[in-house]
Backbone as CSV, one residue per row, in Angstrom:
resi,resn,N_x,N_y,N_z,CA_x,CA_y,CA_z,C_x,C_y,C_z
1,UNK,-20.579,72.353,7.967,-20.722,73.632,9.276,-21.317,74.459,8.641
2,UNK,-21.826,75.374,9.515,-22.553,76.856,8.774,-21.094,77.840,8.027
3,UNK,-20.537,78.062,8.263,-19.599,78.792,7.331,-18.796,77.873,6.833
4,UNK,-19.125,76.665,6.127,-18.760,76.101,4.942,-19.687,76.768,3.790
5,UNK,-20.984,77.554,3.958,-22.423,77.739,3.604,-22.759,78.442,3.135
6,UNK,-21.942,79.848,3.692,-22.323,81.053,3.932,-22.690,81.718,3.006
7,UNK,-21.651,81.459,2.278,-21.767,82.325,0.365,-22.745,81.687,-0.362
8,UNK,-23.717,80.391,0.136,-24.808,80.486,-0.362,-25.924,81.737,0.115
9,UNK,-26.180,81.885,1.356,-26.775,82.452,1.792,-27.116,84.067,1.530
10,UNK,-28.434,84.130,1.514,-29.028,85.689,1.236,-29.735,86.210,2.354
11,UNK,-29.338,87.442,2.516,-30.181,87.779,3.508,-31.978,88.267,3.394
12,UNK,-32.707,87.712,4.216,-34.056,87.613,4.165,-35.011,88.734,4.174
13,UNK,-33.840,90.197,4.260,-35.010,91.313,4.301,-34.654,92.075,3.145
14,UNK,-32.868,91.830,2.741,-32.998,92.882,1.621,-32.233,91.544,0.313
15,UNK,-32.262,90.689,0.340,-32.140,89.590,-0.474,-30.275,89.840,-0.948
16,UNK,-29.577,90.685,-0.305,-27.946,90.761,-0.464,-27.350,89.265,0.480
17,UNK,-26.129,89.204,-0.122,-25.240,88.076,0.350,-24.803,88.573,1.642
18,UNK,-24.759,87.080,2.373,-23.740,87.452,3.678,-22.569,86.861,3.926
19,UNK,-22.151,87.403,5.042,-20.991,87.048,5.369,-20.912,86.809,7.094
20,UNK,-19.888,86.396,7.526,-19.808,85.870,8.480,-19.054,86.624,9.173
21,UNK,-18.995,87.024,10.504,-18.833,88.106,11.211,-17.634,87.820,11.892
22,UNK,-16.647,88.578,11.893,-15.035,88.075,12.487,-15.187,87.153,13.695
23,UNK,-16.314,87.972,14.340,-15.923,87.076,15.951,-16.650,85.536,15.625
24,UNK,-17.521,85.411,14.398,-17.997,84.329,14.102,-19.392,84.159,14.895
25,UNK,-19.802,85.062,15.473,-21.592,84.685,16.398,-22.014,85.236,15.213
26,UNK,-22.201,85.895,14.138,-23.553,86.144,13.424,-23.117,86.213,12.120
27,UNK,-24.013,86.742,11.243,-24.186,86.806,9.904,-24.548,88.103,9.481
28,UNK,-23.800,88.588,8.542,-24.497,90.093,8.446,-24.354,90.341,6.783
29,UNK,-25.406,91.451,6.285,-25.398,91.788,4.921,-24.661,93.241,4.891
30,UNK,-24.383,93.941,3.824,-24.072,94.806,3.372,-25.035,95.939,4.103
31,UNK,-25.941,95.746,3.945,-27.439,96.617,4.659,-27.331,96.662,6.053
32,UNK,-26.656,95.961,6.761,-25.988,96.051,8.327,-27.331,95.263,8.674
33,UNK,-28.468,94.346,8.174,-29.163,93.423,9.227,-27.903,92.163,9.629
34,UNK,-28.119,91.721,10.688,-27.457,90.929,11.141,-28.423,89.844,11.776
35,UNK,-27.574,88.118,12.125,-28.097,87.345,12.464,-27.384,86.553,12.999
36,UNK,-27.751,86.494,14.748,-27.075,85.924,15.514,-26.804,83.816,15.017
37,UNK,-25.595,83.473,15.215,-25.745,82.313,15.074,-25.481,81.433,16.264
38,UNK,-26.690,80.509,16.640,-26.810,79.814,18.291,-25.551,79.037,18.465
39,UNK,-25.311,78.548,19.447,-24.518,77.982,19.860,-24.419,76.829,19.634
40,UNK,-25.569,76.330,19.125,-25.944,75.134,18.896,-24.760,74.650,17.250
41,UNK,-24.994,75.588,16.591,-24.591,76.191,14.989,-25.499,76.378,14.213
42,UNK,-26.447,76.419,14.284,-27.362,77.047,12.838,-27.612,78.396,13.854
43,UNK,-28.259,78.760,12.096,-28.880,80.352,12.273,-30.034,80.523,12.101
44,UNK,-30.735,81.353,12.310,-32.328,81.854,12.194,-32.441,82.825,11.003
45,UNK,-32.508,82.741,10.032,-32.858,83.618,8.900,-34.319,83.828,8.731
46,UNK,-35.083,83.911,9.723,-36.694,83.980,9.408,-36.659,85.590,9.667
47,UNK,-37.366,86.118,8.729,-37.979,87.883,9.136,-38.951,88.054,10.405
48,UNK,-38.520,89.282,11.140,-39.417,89.127,12.323,-40.806,89.442,12.523
49,UNK,-41.403,88.918,11.150,-43.193,88.799,11.127,-43.083,87.209,11.363
50,UNK,-42.086,86.352,10.926,-42.691,84.759,10.723,-43.421,84.326,11.955
51,UNK,-43.925,83.305,12.130,-44.671,82.661,12.749,-44.117,81.309,12.579
52,UNK,-43.646,80.554,13.836,-43.318,79.105,14.397,-43.889,78.126,14.911
53,UNK,-45.400,78.661,14.705,-45.985,77.318,15.484,-46.337,75.693,14.962
54,UNK,-46.346,76.057,13.205,-46.160,74.660,12.454,-44.792,74.070,12.889
55,UNK,-43.463,74.449,13.267,-42.366,74.044,13.338,-42.362,72.376,14.563
56,UNK,-41.591,70.936,14.214,-41.631,70.543,15.375,-40.921,70.947,16.255
57,UNK,-41.996,70.282,17.294,-41.599,70.732,19.245,-40.118,70.055,19.587
58,UNK,-39.647,70.101,20.143,-38.221,69.123,20.783,-38.575,68.217,21.241
59,UNK,-39.918,67.572,21.554,-39.926,66.261,21.841,-40.631,65.579,20.505
60,UNK,-41.258,66.003,19.919,-41.412,65.604,18.572,-40.045,65.403,17.831
61,UNK,-39.041,65.697,17.509,-37.524,66.380,17.106,-36.886,65.050,17.558
62,UNK,-37.078,64.489,19.229,-36.055,63.443,19.548,-36.919,62.041,19.328
63,UNK,-38.391,61.895,19.127,-38.939,61.124,18.872,-38.445,60.521,17.566
64,UNK,-38.749,61.530,16.628,-38.219,61.635,15.051,-36.889,61.144,14.906
65,UNK,-36.014,61.614,15.677,-34.484,61.066,15.217,-34.409,60.152,15.916
66,UNK,-34.995,59.641,16.817,-34.949,58.269,17.942,-35.449,56.779,16.687
67,UNK,-36.503,57.546,15.841,-37.579,56.340,14.489,-36.528,56.741,13.528
68,UNK,-35.948,57.630,12.874,-34.838,57.171,11.713,-33.459,57.048,12.331
69,UNK,-33.035,57.095,13.596,-31.455,56.854,13.952,-31.696,55.171,13.995
70,UNK,-33.105,54.779,14.472,-33.522,53.030,14.378,-33.336,52.576,12.783
71,UNK,-33.279,53.165,12.012,-33.232,52.493,10.398,-34.461,52.183,9.823
72,UNK,-35.818,52.653,10.396,-36.683,52.163,9.680,-37.432,52.652,8.347
73,UNK,-36.633,53.863,8.210,-36.807,54.556,7.111,-35.840,54.440,6.116
74,UNK,-34.643,53.765,6.628,-32.997,53.769,5.996,-33.490,53.442,3.955
75,UNK,-34.685,52.544,3.815,-34.956,52.393,2.670,-34.730,53.300,1.841
76,UNK,-35.656,54.917,2.174,-36.059,56.086,1.228,-34.432,57.157,1.435
77,UNK,-33.915,56.997,2.748,-32.182,56.927,2.902,-31.484,56.798,1.038
78,UNK,-31.321,55.405,1.359,-30.703,54.691,0.047,-31.047,55.214,-1.056
79,UNK,-32.472,55.121,-1.266,-32.892,55.146,-2.477,-32.684,57.567,-2.627
80,UNK,-32.724,57.931,-2.389,-31.864,59.466,-2.371,-30.800,59.621,-2.611
81,UNK,-29.803,58.602,-1.859,-28.256,58.835,-2.232,-28.048,58.269,-3.562
82,UNK,-28.948,57.026,-4.129,-29.019,56.583,-5.354,-28.977,57.562,-6.224
83,UNK,-29.976,58.223,-6.065,-30.476,58.825,-7.137,-29.503,60.576,-7.209
84,UNK,-29.381,60.749,-6.248,-28.748,61.931,-6.119,-27.559,61.885,-7.451
85,UNK,-27.788,63.175,-8.318,-26.548,63.180,-10.009,-25.605,63.274,-9.200
86,UNK,-24.435,62.399,-9.822,-23.264,62.722,-9.452,-22.506,63.620,-10.850
87,UNK,-23.134,64.031,-11.795,-22.438,65.204,-12.969,-23.403,66.404,-12.690
88,UNK,-23.997,67.052,-11.984,-24.473,68.216,-11.902,-23.222,69.520,-11.941
89,UNK,-22.071,68.907,-11.915,-21.840,70.527,-11.804,-21.558,71.101,-13.052
90,UNK,-21.752,72.531,-12.889,-22.142,73.342,-14.536,-20.681,73.996,-15.094
91,UNK,-20.382,73.231,-16.326,-19.282,73.381,-17.116,-18.742,75.154,-16.777
92,UNK,-19.842,76.162,-16.802,-19.486,77.561,-17.109,-20.399,78.106,-15.763
93,UNK,-19.784,78.825,-14.545,-20.416,79.360,-13.620,-21.615,80.334,-14.130
94,UNK,-22.662,80.482,-13.276,-23.773,81.054,-14.587,-23.233,82.439,-13.431
95,UNK,-23.887,83.714,-14.078,-23.577,85.266,-13.588,-23.701,85.659,-12.195
96,UNK,-24.720,84.562,-10.895,-25.129,85.033,-9.455,-24.500,83.933,-8.988
97,UNK,-23.590,82.991,-9.593,-22.773,81.762,-8.415,-21.926,82.657,-7.403
98,UNK,-21.389,81.914,-6.633,-20.331,82.328,-5.633,-19.082,82.037,-5.768
99,UNK,-18.413,82.752,-5.295,-16.773,82.240,-5.865,-16.457,80.590,-5.192
100,UNK,-17.275,80.150,-4.565,-16.997,79.088,-4.044,-17.571,78.016,-5.001
101,UNK,-18.708,78.110,-5.585,-19.665,76.892,-6.844,-18.799,77.580,-7.922
102,UNK,-18.338,78.715,-8.444,-17.362,78.577,-9.561,-16.074,77.629,-9.751
103,UNK,-15.475,76.947,-7.909,-14.716,76.891,-7.917,-14.872,75.226,-8.778
104,UNK,-16.078,74.780,-8.324,-16.523,73.682,-8.391,-17.264,72.605,-7.217
105,UNK,-17.589,73.583,-6.468,-18.136,73.434,-5.103,-19.296,73.006,-5.651
106,UNK,-20.141,72.165,-4.975,-21.598,71.561,-5.192,-22.559,71.856,-3.784
107,UNK,-23.538,71.937,-4.159,-24.465,72.590,-3.081,-25.948,71.724,-2.923
108,UNK,-25.816,70.915,-1.904,-26.941,70.506,-1.754,-28.087,70.913,-0.689
109,UNK,-29.484,70.980,-0.601,-29.905,72.171,-0.141,-31.193,71.161,0.269
110,UNK,-31.694,71.016,1.472,-32.826,70.200,1.997,-33.673,71.070,2.799
111,UNK,-35.068,70.967,1.802,-35.819,71.922,2.151,-36.749,70.984,2.961
112,UNK,-36.757,71.195,3.912,-37.733,70.602,5.109,-36.870,69.796,5.743
113,UNK,-35.598,70.133,5.975,-34.912,69.293,5.944,-34.888,68.292,7.807
114,UNK,-35.491,68.591,8.527,-36.206,68.451,9.589,-34.821,68.253,10.407
115,UNK,-33.827,66.732,10.950,-32.590,66.698,11.514,-31.778,66.389,10.336
116,UNK,-31.672,66.571,9.435,-30.681,66.314,8.682,-30.491,65.116,7.896
117,UNK,-31.026,63.703,8.754,-30.915,62.500,8.162,-30.859,62.777,7.105
118,UNK,-31.589,62.793,5.895,-31.585,62.324,4.545,-30.418,63.391,3.697
119,UNK,-30.369,64.377,4.050,-29.394,65.055,3.468,-28.110,64.904,4.226
120,UNK,-27.440,64.011,5.146,-26.465,63.500,5.888,-26.194,62.144,5.070
121,UNK,-27.110,61.259,4.157,-26.675,60.405,3.597,-27.043,60.544,2.015
122,UNK,-27.464,62.293,1.514,-26.952,62.474,0.139,-25.661,62.741,0.003
123,UNK,-25.086,63.550,1.124,-23.507,64.485,1.375,-22.864,63.185,1.232
124,UNK,-22.795,61.922,2.253,-22.080,60.820,2.297,-21.763,60.206,0.506
125,UNK,-23.151,60.208,-0.780,-23.266,60.081,-1.722,-22.073,60.933,-2.539
126,UNK,-21.865,62.173,-1.931,-21.508,62.677,-3.137,-20.547,63.696,-2.103
127,UNK,-19.327,63.185,-2.249,-18.218,63.485,-1.185,-17.323,65.082,-1.191
128,UNK,-17.595,65.666,-2.490,-17.631,67.050,-2.712,-18.522,68.051,-2.485
129,UNK,-19.834,67.462,-2.225,-20.852,68.578,-1.767,-20.897,68.923,-0.624
130,UNK,-21.091,70.284,-0.625,-21.834,70.616,1.137,-23.693,70.979,0.847
131,UNK,-24.242,71.067,1.938,-25.615,70.716,2.237,-25.690,71.839,3.104
132,UNK,-27.294,72.160,2.848,-27.724,73.058,3.465,-29.104,72.218,3.630
133,UNK,-29.333,72.769,5.508,-30.936,71.906,5.957,-31.398,73.200,6.238
134,UNK,-32.667,73.576,5.644,-33.697,74.510,5.866,-35.061,74.186,6.473
135,UNK,-35.290,74.471,7.629,-36.268,73.867,8.426,-36.998,74.933,9.153
136,UNK,-38.420,74.862,9.786,-38.483,75.928,10.573,-38.715,75.739,11.968
137,UNK,-38.085,74.643,12.233,-38.006,74.072,13.868,-36.642,74.229,14.219
138,UNK,-36.305,75.123,15.062,-34.971,75.305,15.223,-34.381,74.300,16.162
139,UNK,-35.684,73.253,17.165,-35.519,71.995,17.807,-34.743,71.129,16.932
140,UNK,-35.653,71.186,15.762,-34.870,69.933,14.692,-33.113,70.442,13.912
141,UNK,-33.208,71.573,13.457,-31.982,72.126,13.373,-31.064,72.072,14.329
142,UNK,-31.199,71.815,15.826,-30.304,72.030,16.545,-29.488,70.627,16.245
143,UNK,-30.086,69.338,15.828,-29.575,68.213,15.339,-28.938,68.336,13.958
144,UNK,-29.780,69.002,12.937,-29.229,69.283,11.971,-27.890,69.974,11.734
145,UNK,-27.490,71.051,12.721,-26.253,71.310,12.506,-24.935,70.132,12.812
146,UNK,-25.206,69.103,13.233,-24.174,68.646,13.742,-24.575,67.164,12.803
147,UNK,-25.684,67.123,12.040,-25.753,65.955,11.403,-24.769,65.730,10.584
148,UNK,-24.051,66.484,9.738,-22.656,65.797,8.684,-22.244,67.216,8.860
149,UNK,-20.446,66.588,8.921,-19.366,67.950,8.739,-19.849,68.459,7.620
150,UNK,-19.936,68.508,6.645,-20.320,69.203,5.385,-21.432,69.908,5.508
151,UNK,-22.413,70.076,6.475,-23.694,70.487,6.632,-23.402,72.008,7.240
152,UNK,-24.712,72.989,6.775,-25.002,74.033,7.928,-26.695,73.998,7.842
153,UNK,-27.264,74.422,8.804,-28.170,74.381,9.118,-28.962,75.622,9.239
154,UNK,-30.101,76.217,8.847,-30.692,77.725,8.637,-32.301,77.706,8.536
155,UNK,-32.918,78.214,10.054,-34.063,77.976,10.620,-34.972,79.260,8.926
156,UNK,-35.622,78.506,8.778,-36.683,79.630,7.419,-37.966,79.028,7.447
157,UNK,-38.978,79.892,6.699,-40.014,79.227,6.414,-39.984,78.997,5.007
158,UNK,-40.545,77.921,4.515,-40.426,77.173,3.477,-41.316,78.063,2.353
159,UNK,-42.310,78.504,2.824,-43.298,79.445,2.360,-43.480,81.163,1.875
160,UNK,-42.013,81.596,2.054,-41.583,82.529,1.951,-40.957,82.712,0.907
161,UNK,-40.181,83.489,0.503,-38.323,83.766,-0.161,-37.146,82.816,0.764
162,UNK,-36.707,81.932,-0.136,-35.694,81.404,0.746,-34.720,82.223,1.250
163,UNK,-33.924,81.942,2.238,-32.657,82.528,2.276,-31.586,82.369,1.333
164,UNK,-31.414,81.944,0.378,-30.713,81.506,-0.528,-30.156,82.560,-1.829
165,UNK,-29.468,82.797,-2.114,-29.226,83.667,-3.672,-29.432,82.427,-4.573
166,UNK,-29.705,83.431,-5.932,-30.272,82.648,-7.405,-28.910,81.623,-7.480
167,UNK,-29.794,80.663,-7.560,-28.972,79.590,-8.772,-27.973,79.300,-7.836
168,UNK,-27.632,78.486,-6.543,-27.098,77.962,-6.368,-26.472,76.898,-5.821
169,UNK,-28.353,75.946,-6.184,-27.676,74.779,-5.535,-28.404,73.663,-7.175
170,UNK,-26.968,72.856,-6.606,-27.064,71.659,-7.515,-28.529,70.538,-7.551
171,UNK,-28.766,70.426,-6.070,-29.726,69.708,-5.928,-30.466,69.826,-4.478
172,UNK,-31.983,70.044,-4.923,-32.694,70.100,-3.958,-33.513,69.047,-3.192
173,UNK,-33.342,68.319,-1.990,-33.903,67.496,-1.487,-35.265,67.731,-1.111
174,UNK,-36.552,67.140,-1.225,-37.932,67.702,-0.294,-38.587,66.184,0.224
175,UNK,-38.582,65.786,1.329,-38.626,64.259,1.720,-39.879,65.128,3.034
176,UNK,-41.403,64.680,2.488,-42.273,64.730,3.340,-42.240,66.119,3.770
177,UNK,-41.959,66.937,3.079,-41.929,68.265,3.308,-42.797,69.204,2.427
178,UNK,-43.376,70.723,2.962,-43.683,71.688,2.048,-42.696,72.015,0.367
179,UNK,-43.779,72.013,-0.219,-42.806,72.325,-1.939,-43.134,74.229,-2.292
180,UNK,-42.197,74.688,-2.277,-42.451,76.071,-2.813,-41.581,75.964,-4.374
181,UNK,-42.539,75.709,-5.076,-42.259,76.078,-6.473,-41.529,76.951,-7.117
182,UNK,-42.165,77.912,-7.371,-41.203,79.221,-7.478,-39.785,78.873,-6.930
183,UNK,-39.726,79.022,-5.429,-38.809,79.664,-4.655,-37.618,78.156,-4.820
184,UNK,-37.980,76.895,-5.153,-37.221,75.693,-5.761,-36.148,75.922,-7.227
185,UNK,-37.775,76.738,-7.962,-36.895,76.645,-9.243,-35.639,78.232,-9.049
186,UNK,-35.532,79.060,-8.012,-34.931,80.054,-8.555,-33.872,80.004,-7.673
187,UNK,-33.739,78.710,-6.618,-31.988,78.497,-6.463,-31.680,77.530,-6.817
188,UNK,-32.085,76.530,-7.592,-31.817,75.856,-8.387,-31.157,76.265,-9.945
189,UNK,-30.042,75.690,-9.738,-28.720,76.218,-11.230,-29.627,75.337,-12.171
190,UNK,-29.623,76.266,-13.922,-29.616,75.692,-14.734,-29.493,74.359,-14.955
191,UNK,-30.247,73.413,-15.120,-29.640,71.672,-15.018,-29.742,70.942,-13.643
192,UNK,-30.095,71.763,-12.710,-30.009,71.436,-11.153,-31.358,70.692,-11.373
193,UNK,-31.252,69.551,-10.045,-32.704,68.564,-9.722,-32.701,69.111,-8.465
194,UNK,-34.130,68.546,-8.467,-35.098,68.432,-7.293,-35.739,66.976,-7.297
195,UNK,-35.039,66.568,-5.565,-35.991,65.006,-5.672,-36.825,65.321,-4.362
196,UNK,-38.187,64.427,-5.017,-39.080,64.954,-3.684,-39.455,63.307,-3.399
197,UNK,-39.810,63.030,-2.185,-40.207,62.017,-1.559,-41.717,61.844,-1.115
198,UNK,-42.534,61.490,-1.481,-44.107,61.983,-1.023,-44.704,60.505,-0.943
199,UNK,-45.499,59.949,-0.094,-46.345,58.723,0.061,-47.457,59.109,-0.922
200,UNK,-47.565,57.266,-0.951,-48.517,56.913,-1.892,-49.496,56.677,-1.049
201,UNK,-50.770,56.068,-1.769,-52.005,55.605,-0.998,-51.595,54.623,0.128
202,UNK,-50.721,53.643,-0.091,-50.347,52.492,0.530,-49.655,52.909,1.858
203,UNK,-49.251,53.950,1.799,-48.053,54.043,2.936,-49.073,54.185,4.336
204,UNK,-48.487,53.519,5.144,-48.864,52.912,6.788,-49.995,52.729,6.601
205,UNK,-51.118,52.412,5.314,-52.224,52.282,5.432,-52.645,51.069,6.809
206,UNK,-52.161,50.381,7.644,-52.298,49.455,8.455,-52.811,50.920,9.571
207,UNK,-52.059,51.285,9.797,-51.993,52.750,11.002,-53.443,53.572,10.709
208,UNK,-53.635,53.692,9.103,-54.367,54.754,8.806,-55.556,53.915,9.188
209,UNK,-55.936,52.638,9.253,-57.338,52.203,9.202,-57.469,51.647,10.897
210,UNK,-56.575,51.755,11.579,-56.498,51.167,12.772,-56.232,52.397,13.640
211,UNK,-56.194,53.648,13.817,-55.641,54.438,14.204,-56.563,55.588,13.812
212,UNK,-57.035,55.769,12.766,-57.996,56.176,12.335,-57.318,57.731,11.534
213,UNK,-56.117,57.604,11.416,-55.421,58.532,10.792,-55.538,59.201,9.092
214,UNK,-54.918,60.522,8.854,-55.105,60.962,7.615,-54.542,60.009,6.580
215,UNK,-55.320,59.696,5.646,-54.883,58.866,4.683,-54.370,59.637,3.522
216,UNK,-53.736,59.211,2.114,-53.090,60.192,1.060,-54.325,59.636,-0.069
217,UNK,-54.384,60.576,-0.606,-55.389,60.647,-1.587,-54.427,59.877,-2.883
218,UNK,-55.703,59.329,-3.634,-55.401,58.616,-5.271,-54.838,60.121,-5.880
219,UNK,-55.287,61.319,-6.180,-54.966,62.292,-6.602,-53.455,63.208,-6.402
220,UNK,-52.966,62.274,-5.266,-51.430,62.598,-4.983,-50.469,63.265,-5.943
221,UNK,-50.133,62.312,-6.977,-49.303,62.364,-8.032,-49.858,63.848,-8.844
222,UNK,-51.250,64.088,-9.081,-51.831,65.159,-9.815,-51.600,66.809,-9.408
223,UNK,-51.373,66.151,-7.674,-51.315,67.796,-6.630,-50.098,67.931,-7.318
224,UNK,-48.883,66.642,-6.885,-47.653,67.383,-6.939,-47.304,68.124,-8.626
225,UNK,-47.675,67.146,-9.748,-47.329,67.853,-11.188,-48.106,69.514,-10.731
226,UNK,-49.574,69.464,-10.520,-49.670,70.723,-10.428,-48.634,72.012,-9.764
227,UNK,-48.051,71.563,-8.677,-47.493,71.928,-7.603,-46.356,72.388,-8.773
228,UNK,-45.630,71.733,-9.109,-44.218,71.858,-9.599,-44.230,72.118,-10.825
229,UNK,-45.052,71.581,-11.610,-45.152,71.908,-13.294,-44.838,72.935,-13.658
230,UNK,-45.524,74.040,-13.154,-45.294,75.217,-13.894,-43.561,75.826,-14.049
231,UNK,-42.910,75.360,-13.331,-41.558,75.801,-12.997,-40.414,74.727,-13.317
232,UNK,-40.740,73.605,-13.123,-39.647,72.574,-13.034,-40.089,71.131,-14.243
233,UNK,-38.919,70.476,-14.862,-39.705,69.571,-15.628,-39.479,68.152,-15.063
234,UNK,-40.360,67.561,-14.928,-40.695,66.143,-14.586,-40.143,65.069,-15.277
235,UNK,-38.919,64.040,-14.430,-37.979,63.551,-14.995,-37.906,62.378,-14.906
236,UNK,-38.726,61.743,-14.423,-39.176,60.409,-14.023,-39.382,60.216,-12.153
237,UNK,-40.111,59.178,-11.923,-39.869,58.853,-10.875,-40.251,57.072,-10.513
238,UNK,-40.172,56.511,-9.229,-39.860,55.499,-8.742,-40.899,55.436,-7.824
239,UNK,-41.504,53.923,-7.331,-42.171,53.744,-6.321,-41.152,52.830,-5.352
240,UNK,-41.422,52.778,-3.801,-40.155,52.474,-3.178,-41.283,51.824,-1.845
241,UNK,-41.506,50.223,-1.870,-42.364,50.127,-0.814,-41.550,48.662,-0.174
242,UNK,-41.975,49.063,1.164,-41.122,48.262,1.963,-41.901,48.049,3.178
243,UNK,-41.540,46.718,4.344,-42.097,46.409,5.571,-41.681,46.747,6.809
244,UNK,-42.220,47.334,7.710,-41.531,47.786,8.642,-42.446,46.688,9.755
245,UNK,-41.700,46.854,11.024,-42.098,46.361,12.392,-42.245,46.887,13.412
246,UNK,-43.279,47.534,13.909,-42.937,48.546,14.592,-43.493,48.421,16.390
247,UNK,-42.530,48.977,16.850,-42.957,48.696,18.625,-44.246,50.361,18.702
248,UNK,-44.788,50.338,19.608,-45.870,51.037,20.194,-45.027,52.716,20.153
249,UNK,-43.869,52.616,20.683,-43.561,53.626,20.725,-42.906,54.529,19.571
250,UNK,-42.829,53.440,18.527,-42.276,53.790,17.124,-43.473,53.925,16.040
251,UNK,-44.805,53.426,16.503,-46.152,53.779,15.759,-46.046,55.257,16.363
252,UNK,-46.334,55.655,17.881,-46.679,56.956,17.977,-45.757,58.033,17.445
253,UNK,-44.485,57.607,17.065,-43.571,58.631,16.371,-44.238,58.912,14.712
254,UNK,-43.989,57.471,14.225,-44.833,57.532,13.111,-45.966,58.502,12.523
255,UNK,-46.534,58.166,13.758,-48.158,58.656,13.629,-47.944,60.645,13.575
256,UNK,-47.132,60.801,14.296,-46.632,62.176,14.869,-46.106,62.330,13.882
257,UNK,-45.360,62.148,12.491,-44.456,62.761,11.811,-45.338,62.921,10.591
258,UNK,-46.504,62.661,10.277,-47.496,63.080,9.334,-48.292,64.342,9.735
259,UNK,-49.638,64.565,8.916,-50.232,65.492,9.021,-51.202,65.200,9.813
260,UNK,-51.621,64.150,10.425,-52.585,64.065,11.072,-52.029,64.159,12.679
261,UNK,-51.000,64.496,12.787,-50.402,65.123,14.189,-50.601,66.220,14.651
262,UNK,-51.208,67.031,13.586,-52.421,68.661,13.868,-53.694,67.896,14.013
263,UNK,-54.461,66.679,13.468,-55.848,66.908,13.167,-56.283,65.650,14.042
264,UNK,-55.408,64.973,14.937,-55.744,63.597,15.841,-55.900,63.663,17.445
265,UNK,-57.051,63.628,17.804,-56.685,63.583,19.555,-56.380,62.587,19.559
266,UNK,-55.201,63.548,20.845,-53.906,62.419,21.431,-54.581,61.811,22.329
267,UNK,-55.594,61.601,23.129,-55.425,60.964,24.093,-56.599,59.592,23.661
268,UNK,-56.999,60.064,22.458,-57.845,58.826,21.569,-57.104,58.256,20.714
269,UNK,-56.000,58.629,20.214,-54.788,57.976,20.017,-54.068,57.310,20.410
270,UNK,-53.889,57.663,21.821,-53.001,56.996,22.895,-53.546,55.350,23.043
271,UNK,-54.572,55.686,23.355,-55.979,54.526,23.637,-55.718,53.372,23.055
272,UNK,-55.816,54.199,21.206,-56.083,52.815,19.919,-54.598,52.373,19.945
273,UNK,-53.374,53.329,20.157,-52.207,52.563,20.414,-51.911,51.418,21.041
274,UNK,-52.475,51.601,22.162,-52.512,51.150,23.465,-53.278,49.315,22.961
275,UNK,-54.123,49.718,22.138,-54.983,48.236,21.850,-54.077,47.320,21.179
276,UNK,-53.509,47.960,19.873,-52.834,47.388,18.892,-51.711,46.027,19.899
277,UNK,-51.299,45.055,18.768,-50.428,43.811,19.087,-48.907,45.100,19.576
278,UNK,-48.365,44.288,20.305,-46.669,44.944,20.838,-46.108,45.254,19.785
279,UNK,-46.147,44.400,18.815,-45.056,44.706,17.119,-46.373,44.971,16.437
280,UNK,-45.831,45.745,15.703,-47.229,46.087,14.541,-46.842,46.126,13.145
281,UNK,-46.960,44.843,12.274,-46.259,44.871,10.820,-47.085,46.184,9.768
282,UNK,-46.518,47.058,9.444,-46.682,48.212,9.008,-45.690,48.311,7.103
283,UNK,-46.880,48.570,6.357,-46.388,49.221,5.064,-46.106,50.228,4.532
284,UNK,-45.107,50.666,4.482,-44.315,51.631,3.852,-43.904,51.963,2.609
285,UNK,-44.608,53.042,1.814,-44.388,53.392,0.315,-44.788,54.580,0.047
286,UNK,-43.562,54.765,-0.642,-43.156,56.309,-0.927,-42.951,56.069,-2.617
287,UNK,-43.069,57.291,-3.445,-42.876,57.696,-4.730,-41.824,58.543,-4.811
288,UNK,-40.503,58.320,-5.250,-39.594,59.390,-5.434,-39.591,59.842,-6.781
289,UNK,-39.883,60.917,-6.834,-39.971,61.901,-8.104,-38.948,63.073,-8.217
290,UNK,-38.229,63.247,-9.578,-37.028,63.742,-9.981,-38.305,64.970,-10.873
291,UNK,-37.544,65.793,-10.955,-37.727,67.224,-11.810,-36.197,68.111,-12.142
292,UNK,-36.436,68.638,-12.815,-34.832,69.446,-13.735,-35.189,70.746,-13.937
293,UNK,-34.449,71.510,-13.643,-34.579,73.168,-13.990,-33.819,73.008,-15.505
């Protein structure tokens, strides 16, 4: 729940710590900046000039939730849960850590969390940890706020300063999402880890070919290293490839979960999907990369 992770949050305007108001309906800092808590349980910590046009719509979120709930990407969730470090609690709290963190609590941050599906899987593997789902879509975070009893959800922009205090995260997750290297380093504790899931060139290759979707270029690993290398140390990676058998609804959803959603004519896409067999064999292929601070 949000109240369990408030101690890790920071005001997006001044950077000061936030606290929950006595009535439980808002978050406030000592400079009197105030942020409402939605009835669905999430809080928006977007600055006033932020734009949310790239966030998933309600329809996109519902489709994605159904796709993930059907277990199509269960191997990815399992790989993340298995890779989550179980020994990341620091022996001595850093000066900027909060009271809860100093007492041994651990914090998992999911940057670009969507519905909180992957965060929930990792929290199940780390029963003493709390999690924070960060995303720009309020529709996604309505679901993320209920994804796990030890998770809170916050609306923010991944490309701006994250509304988190320095060094509070033991683990950051980043699954098919934007990566802000300087901010990830700032919020990670020394010794903390980042787990990144990114597609390989083989990911959804059958749909790329049949539907004209954007493919993954062969230099993706180089671009990932360039984005994060100046801020974090690479600590190995592993490839996870598995088969999918998708109906037309699932094909529409998975096509809309990637960059093609913003670059494909939807009428043409629907026509191409209609010409596919009722069940389409598809290859899922991702790389799970670990970085440490």
